[in-house]
MIMARDREN-42828 format. One record per atom (N, C-alpha, C): atom name; x, y, z; residue in three letters; residue number from 1. Coordinates in steps of 0.2 Angstrom, whole numbers. Atoms other than C-alpha are relative to their C-alpha. Last residue first. Layout:
N
<r "CA",<X,Y,Z>,"ALA",NUM>
...
***
This chain:
203
<r "N",<7,8,-2>,"LYS",203>
<r "CA",<-59,222,-244>,"LYS",203>
<r "C",<5,-6,-5>,"LYS",203>
<r "N",<-5,4,-4>,"ASP",202>
<r "CA",<-42,232,-250>,"ASP",202>
<r "C",<-5,-4,4>,"ASP",202>
<r "N",<-6,3,-2>,"SER",201>
<r "CA",<-47,239,-265>,"SER",201>
<r "C",<1,-7,6>,"SER",201>
<r "N",<3,8,1>,"ASN",200>
<r "CA",<-64,243,-259>,"ASN",200>
<r "C",<6,-3,-1>,"ASN",200>
<r "N",<3,3,-4>,"ALA",199>
<r "CA",<-56,257,-252>,"ALA",199>
<r "C",<-1,-6,3>,"ALA",199>
<r "N",<-5,1,-3>,"LYS",198>
<r "CA",<-44,262,-264>,"LYS",198>
<r "C",<-3,-5,8>,"LYS",198>
<r "N",<1,8,0>,"LEU",197>
<r "CA",<-59,265,-274>,"LEU",197>
<r "C",<8,-4,2>,"LEU",197>
<r "N",<6,2,2>,"VAL",196>
<r "CA",<-67,277,-265>,"VAL",196>
<r "C",<3,-10,-3>,"VAL",196>
<r "N",<0,1,-9>,"LYS",195>
<r "CA",<-51,287,-258>,"LYS",195>
<r "C",<-6,-7,-1>,"LYS",195>
<r "N",<-8,2,-1>,"VAL",194>
<r "CA",<-45,290,-277>,"VAL",194>
<r "C",<-6,-3,6>,"VAL",194>
<r "N",<3,7,5>,"ILE",193>
<r "CA",<-67,293,-282>,"ILE",193>
<r "C",<8,-5,1>,"ILE",193>
<r "N",<4,4,-3>,"GLY",192>
<r "CA",<-63,306,-267>,"GLY",192>
<r "C",<1,-7,-4>,"GLY",192>
<r "N",<0,5,-7>,"ARG",191>
<r "CA",<-48,311,-273>,"ARG",191>
<r "C",<-5,-4,5>,"ARG",191>
<r "N",<-8,4,0>,"LYS",190>
<r "CA",<-53,314,-290>,"LYS",190>
<r "C",<2,-2,5>,"LYS",190>
<r "N",<4,3,3>,"ARG",189>
<r "CA",<-71,326,-283>,"ARG",189>
<r "C",<6,-8,-4>,"ARG",189>
<r "N",<4,4,-4>,"ASP",188>
<r "CA",<-60,335,-275>,"ASP",188>
<r "C",<-4,-4,2>,"ASP",188>
<r "N",<-6,2,-2>,"LEU",187>
<r "CA",<-46,339,-288>,"LEU",187>
<r "C",<-3,-4,7>,"LEU",187>
<r "N",<0,1,4>,"TYR",186>
<r "CA",<-62,346,-300>,"TYR",186>
<r "C",<6,-8,5>,"TYR",186>
<r "N",<8,5,-1>,"THR",185>
<r "CA",<-70,354,-286>,"THR",185>
<r "C",<3,-8,-5>,"THR",185>
<r "N",<1,2,-5>,"GLN",184>
<r "CA",<-51,365,-286>,"GLN",184>
<r "C",<-4,-5,3>,"GLN",184>
<r "N",<-5,6,-1>,"ARG",183>
<r "CA",<-49,366,-303>,"ARG",183>
<r "C",<-3,-4,7>,"ARG",183>
<r "N",<1,5,4>,"ASP",182>
<r "CA",<-65,374,-303>,"ASP",182>
<r "C",<5,-5,-1>,"ASP",182>
<r "N",<7,3,-4>,"ASN",181>
<r "CA",<-64,385,-290>,"ASN",181>
<r "C",<-2,-7,-2>,"ASN",181>
<r "N",<-3,3,-4>,"ILE",180>
<r "CA",<-46,390,-298>,"ILE",180>
<r "C",<-6,-4,2>,"ILE",180>
<r "N",<-4,7,6>,"VAL",179>
<r "CA",<-56,392,-317>,"VAL",179>
<r "C",<4,-2,7>,"VAL",179>
<r "N",<5,3,3>,"PHE",178>
<r "CA",<-69,406,-308>,"PHE",178>
<r "C",<5,-9,1>,"PHE",178>
<r "N",<4,4,-7>,"ARG",177>
<r "CA",<-56,413,-298>,"ARG",177>
<r "C",<-5,-5,1>,"ARG",177>
<r "N",<-6,1,0>,"ILE",176>
<r "CA",<-48,418,-316>,"ILE",176>
<r "C",<-2,-5,9>,"ILE",176>
<r "N",<-2,5,5>,"ALA",175>
<r "CA",<-62,422,-323>,"ALA",175>
<r "C",<6,-4,2>,"ALA",175>
<r "N",<11,6,-4>,"LYS",174>
<r "CA",<-70,434,-307>,"LYS",174>
<r "C",<1,-7,-5>,"LYS",174>
<r "N",<-2,2,-5>,"GLY",173>
<r "CA",<-50,444,-310>,"GLY",173>
<r "C",<-4,-3,0>,"GLY",173>
<r "N",<-8,6,0>,"LEU",172>
<r "CA",<-52,444,-328>,"LEU",172>
<r "C",<2,-4,5>,"LEU",172>
<r "N",<3,7,5>,"ALA",171>
<r "CA",<-70,451,-329>,"ALA",171>
<r "C",<6,-5,1>,"ALA",171>
<r "N",<2,3,-8>,"ASP",170>
<r "CA",<-65,464,-314>,"ASP",170>
<r "C",<-2,-6,-5>,"ASP",170>
<r "N",<-5,4,-6>,"SER",169>
<r "CA",<-52,470,-327>,"SER",169>
<r "C",<-4,-3,5>,"SER",169>
<r "N",<-3,4,3>,"ALA",168>
<r "CA",<-64,472,-342>,"ALA",168>
<r "C",<6,-3,7>,"ALA",168>
<r "N",<1,6,0>,"VAL",167>
<r "CA",<-75,481,-330>,"VAL",167>
<r "C",<4,-8,-3>,"VAL",167>
<r "N",<1,5,-8>,"ALA",166>
<r "CA",<-63,491,-322>,"ALA",166>
<r "C",<-3,-6,-3>,"ALA",166>
<r "N",<9,-3,-1>,"ILE",165>
<r "CA",<-58,499,-339>,"ILE",165>
<r "C",<-1,-6,4>,"ILE",165>
<r "N",<6,-2,-6>,"ASN",164>
<r "CA",<-40,501,-337>,"ASN",164>
<r "C",<-5,5,0>,"ASN",164>
<r "N",<-1,2,-6>,"GLY",163>
<r "CA",<-33,485,-345>,"GLY",163>
<r "C",<0,4,5>,"GLY",163>
<r "N",<4,0,-4>,"VAL",162>
<r "CA",<-41,488,-359>,"VAL",162>
<r "C",<0,-2,6>,"VAL",162>
<r "N",<-2,7,2>,"GLY",161>
<r "CA",<-30,501,-366>,"GLY",161>
<r "C",<-7,-5,4>,"GLY",161>
<r "N",<2,3,-5>,"THR",160>
<r "CA",<-37,519,-366>,"THR",160>
<r "C",<-1,-5,-1>,"THR",160>
<r "N",<0,4,1>,"LYS",159>
<r "CA",<-33,534,-380>,"LYS",159>
<r "C",<1,-8,8>,"LYS",159>
<r "N",<-5,2,-3>,"GLU",158>
<r "CA",<-36,552,-373>,"GLU",158>
<r "C",<-1,-9,-2>,"GLU",158>
<r "N",<3,3,8>,"GLY",157>
<r "CA",<-53,558,-382>,"GLY",157>
<r "C",<9,-1,4>,"GLY",157>
<r "N",<-4,-3,4>,"LYS",156>
<r "CA",<-53,569,-363>,"LYS",156>
<r "C",<3,-2,-9>,"LYS",156>
<r "N",<7,-6,0>,"ASN",155>
<r "CA",<-71,560,-358>,"ASN",155>
<r "C",<8,3,-4>,"ASN",155>
<r "N",<2,-2,-5>,"ASN",154>
<r "CA",<-60,542,-360>,"ASN",154>
<r "C",<-3,6,-3>,"ASN",154>
<r "N",<-2,-8,-3>,"ARG",153>
<r "CA",<-55,535,-376>,"ARG",153>
<r "C",<-3,2,6>,"ARG",153>
<r "N",<6,-7,-1>,"THR",152>
<r "CA",<-57,518,-380>,"THR",152>
<r "C",<3,8,0>,"THR",152>
<r "N",<1,-6,-4>,"PHE",151>
<r "CA",<-47,501,-383>,"PHE",151>
<r "C",<-6,6,0>,"PHE",151>
<r "N",<5,-5,1>,"VAL",150>
<r "CA",<-48,482,-386>,"VAL",150>
<r "C",<2,8,2>,"VAL",150>
<r "N",<-1,-3,3>,"ALA",149>
<r "CA",<-33,471,-387>,"ALA",149>
<r "C",<-3,6,-1>,"ALA",149>
<r "N",<7,-2,3>,"ASN",148>
<r "CA",<-38,457,-376>,"ASN",148>
<r "C",<2,7,-3>,"ASN",148>
<r "N",<-4,-9,-1>,"LYS",147>
<r "CA",<-20,449,-373>,"LYS",147>
<r "C",<-9,0,-5>,"LYS",147>
<r "N",<11,-2,3>,"ILE",146>
<r "CA",<-22,430,-367>,"ILE",146>
<r "C",<1,11,-1>,"ILE",146>
<r "N",<-1,-3,2>,"VAL",145>
<r "CA",<-1,422,-364>,"VAL",145>
<r "C",<-5,6,-5>,"VAL",145>
<r "N",<6,2,4>,"GLY",144>
<r "CA",<5,404,-359>,"GLY",144>
<r "C",<-3,13,-1>,"GLY",144>
<r "N",<5,-8,-2>,"VAL",143>
<r "CA",<20,401,-349>,"VAL",143>
<r "C",<-3,2,-7>,"VAL",143>
<r "N",<10,3,-2>,"LEU",142>
<r "CA",<24,382,-349>,"LEU",142>
<r "C",<-2,8,3>,"LEU",142>
<r "N",<4,-7,-3>,"ASN",141>
<r "CA",<38,387,-361>,"ASN",141>
<r "C",<-4,-2,2>,"ASN",141>
<r "N",<-5,-2,0>,"ASN",140>
<r "CA",<48,369,-366>,"ASN",140>
<r "C",<-1,6,4>,"ASN",140>
<r "N",<0,6,-7>,"ILE",139>
<r "CA",<31,359,-366>,"ILE",139>
<r "C",<8,3,4>,"ILE",139>
<r "N",<-6,4,0>,"THR",138>
<r "CA",<24,372,-372>,"THR",138>
<r "C",<3,-5,2>,"THR",138>
<r "N",<-7,4,-8>,"ALA",137>
<r "CA",<11,386,-364>,"ALA",137>
<r "C",<2,-5,-9>,"ALA",137>
<r "N",<1,5,-5>,"LYS",136>
<r "CA",<0,395,-380>,"LYS",136>
<r "C",<10,-2,2>,"LYS",136>
<r "N",<-7,4,1>,"LYS",135>
<r "CA",<1,411,-384>,"LYS",135>
<r "C",<1,-7,2>,"LYS",135>
<r "N",<-5,3,-3>,"ALA",134>
<r "CA",<-14,424,-389>,"ALA",134>
<r "C",<4,-7,2>,"ALA",134>
<r "N",<-5,6,4>,"THR",133>
<r "CA",<-23,436,-398>,"THR",133>
<r "C",<3,-3,8>,"THR",133>
<r "N",<-2,4,-6>,"GLY",132>
<r "CA",<-31,449,-398>,"GLY",132>
<r "C",<3,-4,1>,"GLY",132>
<r "N",<-7,0,0>,"LYS",131>
<r "CA",<-29,461,-414>,"LYS",131>
<r "C",<1,-1,6>,"LYS",131>
<r "N",<0,4,4>,"SER",130>
<r "CA",<-51,459,-420>,"SER",130>
<r "C",<11,0,3>,"SER",130>
<r "N",<-2,5,-3>,"ALA",129>
<r "CA",<-54,470,-403>,"ALA",129>
<r "C",<0,-8,-7>,"ALA",129>
<r "N",<-4,4,-4>,"SER",128>
<r "CA",<-45,482,-411>,"SER",128>
<r "C",<-2,-4,2>,"SER",128>
<r "N",<1,-3,-4>,"GLY",127>
<r "CA",<-54,485,-426>,"GLY",127>
<r "C",<2,-3,8>,"GLY",127>
<r "N",<-4,-2,0>,"SER",126>
<r "CA",<-65,475,-438>,"SER",126>
<r "C",<3,5,5>,"SER",126>
<r "N",<0,-5,5>,"ALA",125>
<r "CA",<-79,466,-432>,"ALA",125>
<r "C",<5,0,-2>,"ALA",125>
<r "N",<-4,-3,-3>,"LEU",124>
<r "CA",<-78,449,-420>,"LEU",124>
<r "C",<2,5,-7>,"LEU",124>
<r "N",<-2,-4,7>,"LYS",123>
<r "CA",<-95,442,-421>,"LYS",123>
<r "C",<8,6,2>,"LYS",123>
<r "N",<-2,-3,2>,"ALA",122>
<r "CA",<-96,425,-410>,"ALA",122>
<r "C",<1,7,-5>,"ALA",122>
<r "N",<3,-7,2>,"GLY",121>
<r "CA",<-112,419,-408>,"GLY",121>
<r "C",<5,6,1>,"GLY",121>
<r "N",<7,3,4>,"ARG",120>
<r "CA",<-107,404,-398>,"ARG",120>
<r "C",<1,6,0>,"ARG",120>
<r "N",<2,-2,-5>,"TYR",119>
<r "CA",<-85,405,-393>,"TYR",119>
<r "C",<-11,0,-4>,"TYR",119>
<r "N",<6,-4,4>,"SER",118>
<r "CA",<-74,394,-399>,"SER",118>
<r "C",<-5,4,2>,"SER",118>
<r "N",<8,-1,-7>,"GLY",117>
<r "CA",<-59,386,-389>,"GLY",117>
<r "C",<-5,4,-5>,"GLY",117>
<r "N",<1,8,1>,"GLY",116>
<r "CA",<-42,379,-398>,"GLY",116>
<r "C",<-8,2,-1>,"GLY",116>
<r "N",<1,9,-4>,"LEU",115>
<r "CA",<-31,392,-388>,"LEU",115>
<r "C",<-4,-7,0>,"LEU",115>
<r "N",<-9,2,3>,"ALA",114>
<r "CA",<-29,404,-404>,"ALA",114>
<r "C",<-3,-7,5>,"ALA",114>
<r "N",<-1,3,6>,"GLN",113>
<r "CA",<-49,407,-403>,"GLN",113>
<r "C",<6,-4,-2>,"GLN",113>
<r "N",<6,5,1>,"ILE",112>
<r "CA",<-53,411,-387>,"ILE",112>
<r "C",<4,-6,-5>,"ILE",112>
<r "N",<-5,4,-4>,"ALA",111>
<r "CA",<-36,422,-387>,"ALA",111>
<r "C",<-5,-5,0>,"ALA",111>
<r "N",<-4,4,3>,"PRO",110>
<r "CA",<-47,428,-406>,"PRO",110>
<r "C",<5,-3,6>,"PRO",110>
<r "N",<0,5,7>,"ILE",109>
<r "CA",<-64,430,-395>,"ILE",109>
<r "C",<6,-5,-3>,"ILE",109>
<r "N",<-3,6,-3>,"TRP",108>
<r "CA",<-58,441,-379>,"TRP",108>
<r "C",<0,-8,-3>,"TRP",108>
<r "N",<-9,-1,2>,"GLY",107>
<r "CA",<-58,457,-390>,"GLY",107>
<r "C",<2,-4,6>,"GLY",107>
<r "N",<-2,1,7>,"ALA",106>
<r "CA",<-77,453,-392>,"ALA",106>
<r "C",<7,-2,-1>,"ALA",106>
<r "N",<0,8,0>,"ARG",105>
<r "CA",<-83,457,-376>,"ARG",105>
<r "C",<5,-5,-4>,"ARG",105>
<r "N",<-5,4,-7>,"LEU",104>
<r "CA",<-75,475,-375>,"LEU",104>
<r "C",<0,-8,0>,"LEU",104>
<r "N",<-10,3,2>,"ALA",103>
<r "CA",<-80,475,-393>,"ALA",103>
<r "C",<3,0,5>,"ALA",103>
<r "N",<-2,5,1>,"GLY",102>
<r "CA",<-98,474,-388>,"GLY",102>
<r "C",<3,-4,-2>,"GLY",102>
<r "N",<6,3,-5>,"ILE",101>
<r "CA",<-109,491,-393>,"ILE",101>
<r "C",<5,-6,-1>,"ILE",101>
<r "N",<-6,2,-1>,"GLY",100>
<r "CA",<-92,499,-406>,"GLY",100>
<r "C",<-5,-5,8>,"GLY",100>
<r "N",<-2,4,1>,"SER",99>
<r "CA",<-104,504,-417>,"SER",99>
<r "C",<5,-7,1>,"SER",99>
<r "N",<4,4,0>,"LYS",98>
<r "CA",<-111,514,-406>,"LYS",98>
<r "C",<-1,-7,-1>,"LYS",98>
<r "N",<0,5,-5>,"ARG",97>
<r "CA",<-95,521,-401>,"ARG",97>
<r "C",<-7,-2,4>,"ARG",97>
<r "N",<-6,4,-3>,"ARG",96>
<r "CA",<-91,524,-419>,"ARG",96>
<r "C",<-1,-1,7>,"ARG",96>
<r "N",<1,6,4>,"LYS",95>
<r "CA",<-110,531,-422>,"LYS",95>
<r "C",<8,-4,0>,"LYS",95>
<r "N",<8,4,-2>,"LEU",94>
<r "CA",<-110,545,-409>,"LEU",94>
<r "C",<3,-6,-5>,"LEU",94>
<r "N",<0,5,-8>,"ILE",93>
<r "CA",<-92,548,-414>,"ILE",93>
<r "C",<-3,-3,3>,"ILE",93>
<r "N",<-6,5,-2>,"LYS",92>
<r "CA",<-97,554,-428>,"LYS",92>
<r "C",<4,-6,1>,"LYS",92>
<r "N",<6,7,4>,"ALA",91>
<r "CA",<-115,561,-426>,"ALA",91>
<r "C",<7,-2,-2>,"ALA",91>
<r "N",<5,1,-7>,"MET",90>
<r "CA",<-102,576,-412>,"MET",90>
<r "C",<-5,-8,-6>,"MET",90>
<r "N",<-5,5,-6>,"MET",89>
<r "CA",<-91,577,-428>,"MET",89>
<r "C",<-3,-5,6>,"MET",89>
<r "N",<-3,7,8>,"GLU",88>
<r "CA",<-103,581,-444>,"GLU",88>
<r "C",<4,-4,7>,"GLU",88>
<r "N",<8,4,-1>,"LYS",87>
<r "CA",<-113,594,-426>,"LYS",87>
<r "C",<3,-6,-5>,"LYS",87>
<r "N",<-1,7,-5>,"HIS",86>
<r "CA",<-93,600,-427>,"HIS",86>
<r "C",<-5,-3,2>,"HIS",86>
<r "N",<-1,6,2>,"GLN",85>
<r "CA",<-95,603,-446>,"GLN",85>
<r "C",<2,-3,8>,"GLN",85>
<r "N",<3,4,4>,"VAL",84>
<r "CA",<-109,613,-445>,"VAL",84>
<r "C",<5,-4,2>,"VAL",84>
<r "N",<4,5,-3>,"ARG",83>
<r "CA",<-105,624,-430>,"ARG",83>
<r "C",<-3,-6,-5>,"ARG",83>
<r "N",<10,-6,3>,"THR",82>
<r "CA",<-91,630,-441>,"THR",82>
<r "C",<-4,-4,3>,"THR",82>
<r "N",<5,2,2>,"TRP",81>
<r "CA",<-74,626,-436>,"TRP",81>
<r "C",<-4,3,-1>,"TRP",81>
<r "N",<0,-3,3>,"LYS",80>
<r "CA",<-58,638,-430>,"LYS",80>
<r "C",<-6,-9,-9>,"LYS",80>
<r "N",<8,-10,2>,"LYS",79>
<r "CA",<-58,638,-416>,"LYS",79>
<r "C",<-1,0,-6>,"LYS",79>
<r "N",<3,-4,-7>,"MET",78>
<r "CA",<-39,630,-412>,"MET",78>
<r "C",<-6,2,-2>,"MET",78>
<r "N",<-5,-6,-6>,"GLY",77>
<r "CA",<-36,621,-427>,"GLY",77>
<r "C",<-3,1,2>,"GLY",77>
<r "N",<1,-8,3>,"PHE",76>
<r "CA",<-48,611,-443>,"PHE",76>
<r "C",<6,6,3>,"PHE",76>
<r "N",<2,1,6>,"LYS",75>
<r "CA",<-43,591,-436>,"LYS",75>
<r "C",<-3,10,-6>,"LYS",75>
<r "N",<-5,3,1>,"LYS",74>
<r "CA",<-37,596,-421>,"LYS",74>
<r "C",<1,-2,-8>,"LYS",74>
<r "N",<-6,-3,1>,"ASN",73>
<r "CA",<-48,608,-417>,"ASN",73>
<r "C",<7,-6,1>,"ASN",73>
<r "N",<1,-8,6>,"CYS",72>
<r "CA",<-62,596,-426>,"CYS",72>
<r "C",<6,8,2>,"CYS",72>
<r "N",<-1,4,7>,"ALA",71>
<r "CA",<-58,583,-415>,"ALA",71>
<r "C",<0,6,-4>,"ALA",71>
<r "N",<-4,2,-1>,"MET",70>
<r "CA",<-57,592,-395>,"MET",70>
<r "C",<2,-1,-9>,"MET",70>
<r "N",<-5,-7,1>,"ALA",69>
<r "CA",<-73,600,-402>,"ALA",69>
<r "C",<7,-1,-1>,"ALA",69>
<r "N",<1,-3,5>,"ALA",68>
<r "CA",<-81,584,-405>,"ALA",68>
<r "C",<5,4,-1>,"ALA",68>
<r "N",<-4,5,6>,"LEU",67>
<r "CA",<-76,578,-389>,"LEU",67>
<r "C",<2,3,-6>,"LEU",67>
<r "N",<-6,-4,-4>,"GLY",66>
<r "CA",<-82,593,-378>,"GLY",66>
<r "C",<5,-5,-3>,"GLY",66>
<r "N",<2,-8,0>,"ALA",65>
<r "CA",<-103,592,-384>,"ALA",65>
<r "C",<11,-1,-3>,"ALA",65>
<r "N",<-5,1,6>,"LEU",64>
<r "CA",<-97,571,-383>,"LEU",64>
<r "C",<-3,9,-3>,"LEU",64>
<r "N",<-7,3,-1>,"VAL",63>
<r "CA",<-94,577,-364>,"VAL",63>
<r "C",<-3,-2,-7>,"VAL",63>
<r "N",<-4,-7,-1>,"ARG",62>
<r "CA",<-110,590,-365>,"ARG",62>
<r "C",<4,-7,0>,"ARG",62>
<r "N",<-7,3,1>,"GLY",61>
<r "CA",<-121,578,-373>,"GLY",61>
<r "C",<5,5,3>,"GLY",61>
<r "N",<-2,-9,-1>,"SER",60>
<r "CA",<-136,588,-365>,"SER",60>
<r "C",<6,-1,-8>,"SER",60>
<r "N",<6,-2,3>,"LYS",59>
<r "CA",<-149,572,-366>,"LYS",59>
<r "C",<6,8,-4>,"LYS",59>
<r "N",<9,1,-1>,"GLY",58>
<r "CA",<-137,561,-358>,"GLY",58>
<r "C",<-1,3,-6>,"GLY",58>
<r "N",<2,-5,-2>,"GLY",57>
<r "CA",<-116,567,-356>,"GLY",57>
<r "C",<-10,2,-2>,"GLY",57>
<r "N",<3,-4,6>,"LEU",56>
<r "CA",<-109,554,-369>,"LEU",56>
<r "C",<-3,9,5>,"LEU",56>
<r "N",<-9,-4,-1>,"ALA",55>
<r "CA",<-106,542,-354>,"ALA",55>
<r "C",<1,4,-4>,"ALA",55>
<r "N",<2,-5,-4>,"SER",54>
<r "CA",<-127,544,-355>,"SER",54>
<r "C",<11,0,2>,"SER",54>
<r "N",<4,-8,2>,"ASN",53>
<r "CA",<-127,540,-373>,"ASN",53>
<r "C",<3,4,8>,"ASN",53>
<r "N",<-3,-4,5>,"ILE",52>
<r "CA",<-116,525,-372>,"ILE",52>
<r "C",<-4,8,2>,"ILE",52>
<r "N",<-3,-2,-3>,"SER",51>
<r "CA",<-126,517,-357>,"SER",51>
<r "C",<5,4,-2>,"SER",51>
<r "N",<3,-8,-4>,"SER",50>
<r "CA",<-144,521,-368>,"SER",50>
<r "C",<9,-1,7>,"SER",50>
<r "N",<0,-7,5>,"ALA",49>
<r "CA",<-136,513,-385>,"ALA",49>
<r "C",<0,4,9>,"ALA",49>
<r "N",<6,1,2>,"THR",48>
<r "CA",<-129,495,-370>,"THR",48>
<r "C",<-1,7,-4>,"THR",48>
<r "N",<4,-7,-4>,"SER",47>
<r "CA",<-112,491,-366>,"SER",47>
<r "C",<-6,0,-4>,"SER",47>
<r "N",<-4,-6,4>,"LYS",46>
<r "CA",<-107,472,-365>,"LYS",46>
<r "C",<-3,8,2>,"LYS",46>
<r "N",<8,-1,0>,"PRO",45>
<r "CA",<-105,463,-347>,"PRO",45>
<r "C",<0,5,-8>,"PRO",45>
<r "N",<-4,-5,0>,"THR",44>
<r "CA",<-87,455,-345>,"THR",44>
<r "C",<-9,2,-5>,"THR",44>
<r "N",<-1,-4,-6>,"PHE",43>
<r "CA",<-91,440,-335>,"PHE",43>
<r "C",<2,8,-4>,"PHE",43>
<r "N",<4,-2,1>,"SER",42>
<r "CA",<-92,429,-354>,"SER",42>
<r "C",<-4,6,8>,"SER",42>
<r "N",<7,-4,2>,"ALA",41>
<r "CA",<-80,437,-358>,"ALA",41>
<r "C",<-5,-2,-2>,"ALA",41>
<r "N",<0,-9,4>,"SER",40>
<r "CA",<-66,434,-348>,"SER",40>
<r "C",<-9,3,-4>,"SER",40>
<r "N",<3,-3,-9>,"ARG",39>
<r "CA",<-76,415,-343>,"ARG",39>
<r "C",<3,9,0>,"ARG",39>
<r "N",<7,6,-2>,"PHE",38>
<r "CA",<-69,407,-360>,"PHE",38>
<r "C",<-3,7,6>,"PHE",38>
<r "N",<2,-3,3>,"ALA",37>
<r "CA",<-53,416,-357>,"ALA",37>
<r "C",<-8,1,-2>,"ALA",37>
<r "N",<2,-7,-3>,"VAL",36>
<r "CA",<-51,411,-343>,"VAL",36>
<r "C",<-2,3,-4>,"VAL",36>
<r "N",<5,1,-8>,"ASP",35>
<r "CA",<-57,393,-348>,"ASP",35>
<r "C",<0,6,0>,"ASP",35>
<r "N",<6,0,6>,"ARG",34>
<r "CA",<-43,395,-365>,"ARG",34>
<r "C",<-5,2,7>,"ARG",34>
<r "N",<0,-6,6>,"MET",33>
<r "CA",<-28,397,-352>,"MET",33>
<r "C",<-6,2,-3>,"MET",33>
<r "N",<-2,-2,-4>,"ALA",32>
<r "CA",<-32,380,-341>,"ALA",32>
<r "C",<-3,11,-4>,"ALA",32>
<r "N",<7,1,-2>,"ARG",31>
<r "CA",<-34,371,-355>,"ARG",31>
<r "C",<-3,5,4>,"ARG",31>
<r "N",<3,-2,7>,"ASN",30>
<r "CA",<-16,378,-363>,"ASN",30>
<r "C",<-11,0,3>,"ASN",30>
<r "N",<1,-8,3>,"VAL",29>
<r "CA",<-9,376,-345>,"VAL",29>
<r "C",<-4,5,-3>,"VAL",29>
<r "N",<3,-4,-4>,"ILE",28>
<r "CA",<-15,360,-341>,"ILE",28>
<r "C",<0,6,-1>,"ILE",28>
<r "N",<5,2,2>,"ASP",27>
<r "CA",<-11,353,-360>,"ASP",27>
<r "C",<-3,3,8>,"ASP",27>
<r "N",<1,-4,6>,"ALA",26>
<r "CA",<7,362,-356>,"ALA",26>
<r "C",<-4,-2,1>,"ALA",26>
<r "N",<3,-6,-4>,"GLU",25>
<r "CA",<7,350,-340>,"GLU",25>
<r "C",<-3,9,-9>,"GLU",25>
<r "N",<-5,-3,3>,"PRO",24>
<r "CA",<5,332,-350>,"PRO",24>
<r "C",<-2,6,3>,"PRO",24>
<r "N",<-1,-2,4>,"LYS",23>
<r "CA",<-7,323,-339>,"LYS",23>
<r "C",<5,6,-4>,"LYS",23>
<r "N",<-6,4,4>,"LYS",22>
<r "CA",<-3,311,-327>,"LYS",22>
<r "C",<-2,5,-3>,"LYS",22>
<r "N",<1,4,5>,"THR",21>
<r "CA",<-14,317,-315>,"THR",21>
<r "C",<5,-1,-3>,"THR",21>
<r "N",<3,-1,0>,"GLN",20>
<r "CA",<-14,327,-296>,"GLN",20>
<r "C",<0,-9,-7>,"GLN",20>
<r "N",<-3,7,-8>,"ASN",19>
<r "CA",<3,331,-295>,"ASN",19>
<r "C",<-7,-3,-3>,"ASN",19>
<r "N",<-6,6,5>,"LYS",18>
<r "CA",<-3,340,-312>,"LYS",18>
<r "C",<4,-2,4>,"LYS",18>
<r "N",<6,5,9>,"VAL",17>
<r "CA",<-21,345,-307>,"VAL",17>
<r "C",<9,-1,-1>,"VAL",17>
<r "N",<5,4,-4>,"ALA",16>
<r "CA",<-11,354,-288>,"ALA",16>
<r "C",<-2,-6,-7>,"ALA",16>
<r "N",<-7,4,-2>,"VAL",15>
<r "CA",<4,364,-300>,"VAL",15>
<r "C",<-4,-7,4>,"VAL",15>
<r "N",<-2,7,6>,"LEU",14>
<r "CA",<-14,368,-308>,"LEU",14>
<r "C",<6,-1,3>,"LEU",14>
<r "N",<7,6,4>,"ALA",13>
<r "CA",<-20,374,-295>,"ALA",13>
<r "C",<2,-1,-6>,"ALA",13>
<r "N",<2,7,-7>,"ALA",12>
<r "CA",<-5,381,-284>,"ALA",12>
<r "C",<-6,-6,-3>,"ALA",12>
<r "N",<-1,8,2>,"ARG",11>
<r "CA",<-5,392,-304>,"ARG",11>
<r "C",<1,-5,6>,"ARG",11>
<r "N",<0,0,12>,"PHE",10>
<r "CA",<-17,403,-303>,"PHE",10>
<r "C",<1,-9,4>,"PHE",10>
<r "N",<5,6,-2>,"LYS",9>
<r "CA",<-17,404,-282>,"LYS",9>
<r "C",<-2,-4,-6>,"LYS",9>
<r "N",<-7,8,-3>,"SER",8>
<r "CA",<0,410,-286>,"SER",8>
<r "C",<-5,-2,1>,"SER",8>
<r "N",<1,7,1>,"LEU",7>
<r "CA",<-8,424,-298>,"LEU",7>
<r "C",<5,-6,1>,"LEU",7>
<r "N",<-3,6,-6>,"ASP",6>
<r "CA",<-11,439,-293>,"ASP",6>
<r "C",<-1,-7,-2>,"ASP",6>
<r "N",<5,3,-1>,"VAL",5>
<r "CA",<-18,451,-308>,"VAL",5>
<r "C",<5,-4,5>,"VAL",5>
<r "N",<-5,5,-5>,"GLN",4>
<r "CA",<-10,464,-316>,"GLN",4>
<r "C",<-4,-2,5>,"GLN",4>
<r "N",<4,0,-5>,"MET",3>
<r "CA",<-21,469,-331>,"MET",3>
<r "C",<7,-3,5>,"MET",3>
<r "N",<-4,2,-4>,"THR",2>
<r "CA",<-5,477,-345>,"THR",2>
<r "C",<-7,-1,5>,"THR",2>
<r "N",<1,0,-8>,"MET",1>
<r "CA",<-12,490,-358>,"MET",1>
<r "C",<-3,-6,4>,"MET",1>
***
């Protein structure tokens, strides 16, 4: 899945940095992308065991039971499964969901690493989170890619990508706004220094 984000202000901030500094364009883009990936991870909340239980129907386990029923129908045939098989399927789904705690945040880690960064305490288990990636911008192609490949399943058992997960989309948007503000602060500081130096040199 792909998250659609308005990048006009982001591009404008990077152009401003380019015009104010002598840094290579590719370096400016890649550093900004790395910061976005890192902040996206920081701003993505971890799931908790209690939130997972709540999403699966709480104590009643209604949602969990429904997911298990659909899984059993697919594996054994429509209503051709036993209560024991259904119970075992519920336990399997619950275990899988809980083992994925933090996976959404971890999905940003491969992108951070591909862009030359590191994430302290990163634990990247196998699965969809480990398939995230990033593509650096180059001198000849100033376009980069950040990919979080985490997927989960909705209450209907349908696979849904990270682009459909609100907290991930919110984290990405917040990360981009953070980097824009950071670059603006950097530019303001640099312009202030230049102004002071120029004023002193004129004396």
